[in-house]
Structure formats: structure tokens, C-alpha cells
C-alpha positions in Angstrom: 92.5 102.4 139.4 91.1 105.9 138.8 87.8 107.7 138.8 87.9 108.0 135.0 86.5 105.0 133.0 88.2 106.0 129.8 91.6 106.2 131.5 90.9 102.9 133.3 90.2 101.3 130.0 93.5 102.6 128.6 95.4 101.5 131.7 94.0 97.9 131.4 93.5 97.4 127.7 94.8 94.2 126.3 94.9 93.0 122.7 93.4 89.5 122.2 95.7 87.1 120.4 94.3 86.2 116.9 93.9 82.5 118.0 91.4 83.7 120.6 89.3 85.6 118.0 86.2 83.8 116.7 83.0 84.5 114.8 80.9 86.5 114.8 82.8 89.4 113.4 81.2 92.8 113.7 78.7 93.6 111.0 79.2 96.5 108.5 77.5 99.0 110.7 79.6 98.2 113.6 82.8 98.2 111.5 81.8 101.6 110.1 81.5 103.0 113.6 84.9 101.6 114.5 86.4 103.2 111.4 84.8 106.5 112.2 86.4 106.4 115.6 89.8 105.5 114.1 89.6 108.3 111.6 89.5 110.8 114.4 93.2 110.3 114.9 95.6 113.2 114.7 96.0 114.3 111.1 98.1 117.4 110.7 96.9 119.4 107.7 93.7 117.3 107.3 95.4 115.3 104.6 93.9 111.9 105.5 97.1 110.2 104.6 95.6 106.8 105.2 92.6 104.7 104.0 90.9 101.4 105.0 90.5 98.1 103.3 88.1 95.8 105.1 88.7 92.1 104.5 85.8 89.8 105.3 86.2 86.1 105.9 86.0 84.8 102.3 88.6 87.4 101.2 90.9 86.4 104.1 90.7 82.7 103.2 91.5 83.5 99.5 94.5 85.6 100.6 95.7 82.7 102.8 96.1 80.6 99.7 97.7 83.4 97.8 100.2 84.1 100.5 101.1 80.4 100.7 101.9 80.4 97.0 103.9 83.6 97.4 105.9 82.1 100.3 106.6 79.0 98.3 107.9 81.1 95.4 110.1 83.0 97.8 111.4 79.7 99.4 110.2 80.6 102.8 110.4 77.9 105.5 107.1 76.0 105.8 106.7 76.9 109.5 106.9 80.6 108.8 104.4 80.2 106.0 102.0 78.2 108.3 102.0 80.9 110.9 101.1 83.6 108.5 98.5 81.5 106.7 96.9 80.6 110.0 96.3 84.3 110.8 94.4 84.8 107.5 92.5 81.5 107.8 91.5 82.2 111.4 90.7 85.9 111.5 86.9 86.6 111.3 87.5 90.1 109.9 90.6 92.3 109.3 91.0 96.0 108.5 94.1 96.9 106.6 95.2 100.5 107.3 96.9 101.7 104.2 99.4 104.6 104.6 98.7 106.9 101.7 101.1 109.9 102.1 100.1 113.0 100.2 102.4 115.7 98.7 102.6 118.5 101.2 104.9 121.5 101.7 103.7 121.8 105.3 103.3 118.2 106.6 106.4 116.0 106.3 105.9 112.4 105.2 107.0 111.0 108.5 104.2 112.8 110.3 101.7 111.4 107.8 103.1 107.9 108.4 102.9 108.4 112.1 99.3 109.5 111.7 98.5 106.2 109.9 100.1 104.4 112.9 97.8 106.4 115.2 94.8 105.2 113.1 95.9 101.6 113.7 96.0 102.1 117.5 92.8 104.0 117.5 91.0 101.3 115.5 92.4 98.6 117.9 91.3 100.6 120.9 87.9 101.4 119.4 87.3 97.6 118.8 88.3 96.7 122.3 86.2 99.5 123.8 83.2 98.3 121.8 83.6 94.8 123.4 85.2 93.1 120.4 88.4 91.1 120.6 91.1 92.7 118.4 94.8 92.4 117.6 97.2 94.6 115.5 99.1 91.9 113.7 100.5 92.7 110.4 103.2 90.1 109.3 105.6 89.9 106.3 102.9 89.5 103.6 101.8 93.1 104.2 105.3 94.3 103.5 106.0 92.1 100.5 105.1 94.5 97.6 104.4 91.7 95.2 101.8 90.2 97.6 100.4 93.4 99.2 99.9 95.5 96.1 97.3 93.2 94.4 95.9 91.9 97.7 95.1 95.3 99.2 94.9 97.4 96.1 97.9 99.5 97.0 98.6 102.5 94.8 101.9 104.2 94.0 103.6 105.4 97.2 101.1 103.5 99.4 102.0 100.8 101.9 100.4 98.8 104.7 100.7 100.6 108.1 99.0 97.8 109.9 96.4 95.1 109.9 93.9 95.0 112.8 92.1 91.7 113.2 88.6 91.9 114.8 86.2 89.3 116.1 84.6 87.9 119.2 87.1 87.2 122.0 86.7 83.6 123.2 88.7 84.2 126.4 90.7 87.0 128.1 94.4 86.3 128.1 96.5 87.0 131.2 98.2 90.3 131.2 101.8 90.4 130.2 104.8 92.3 131.8 104.6 96.0 130.9 107.4 98.5 130.5 109.0 100.1 133.5 107.9 103.7 132.6 110.5 105.2 135.0 113.3 103.4 133.2 112.3 104.7 129.8 111.4 108.3 130.8 113.6 111.3 130.9 112.4 114.5 132.5 113.8 117.8 131.4 112.7 120.8 133.5 115.0 123.6 132.3 
């Protein structure tokens, strides 16, 4: 690879599927360290247009039942409901990154939303770099306002940017095909 361990990590990082995450989850001190790393993401204007909601196992199990009831109310197919429920039932710990755009004459809302996305990736990478298994897997319940608002305490104008599931990786999955960077890159020199 390279002579730079941080770059080597980024070149080889691999999320762990939620089914490969198990107990133990990181304790509060470890999670606070990961959140501190994630909060160092680019934030134009120092607005902090995001916040965190940490869901421990009991809360995740409760939300699994609530999302099942919501899916039944919506008439969702049972197989779709089962997959989402399994994520909440299996995850040892999850961090909801809530996008919380602020009024600003200088920083457009899109930049604030992208900052929240950067926080999600930074949290994912911090967890992986710390030796935890992690996966950014959000799903439809996070985007269903009737479910997400009470589940995650969303305020007006807030929405879920992403959910990062964190636990102990039971195995390392094989790598997957990666993008052909040359095919998706345009160089402009003048």
C-alpha cells in the first residue's frame, strides 16, 4: 500500500454488515470518543447543523416493535418489515445522526446537510479505526416522519441524516468491487 497508516486505513476500510455485529457494544466513554472524532467534520460557519441520538440495545429492541406496528399500519410487505426489524433487533448500539440545519445568511442549507453526511462517514470511520465493527445503514423508518419524529426526538426542520450501527465485528467480510476511479473522474487543467 503506502507508507502512511492513515491513508492505508482509508484505502482498505470496509464496513461490517449489521448481521456481523455483535455484543459487546462500545461503552459510553468509547462512544463519546467516537462522537468527538465525528464532530470534527467540516462545518462551515461553526453552526453544528447536526446532533447525535445514541440508541442502546433496549431502545433498539423497543423501536423494532414500534417500526413493525408502523409498517403494518402502512401495509408494507412482511418481508420488507422483517428486514428493517432485524436491523433494530440485532444492532448492539446505534448512533442516529440528526441533520439540524440552522438559519444562516452565509451557509446554505445544502452545505449544512452535506456536513451532517460528513459526520456520518467520520463516525463510521472512527468506529472502524478504533477496532469496532460498524455500518451506516439507515432504512425507511428513519425517513418516515411519523416513526422518526417520536423515535428520535426530531424537532421542526430536523431529519435523520444517517444511522451508524456499532458493535463487535464477528468476522471480516470479503471486499467488494470498488468504483473504477478513472471512469468517474474528469480532469480539467485550463
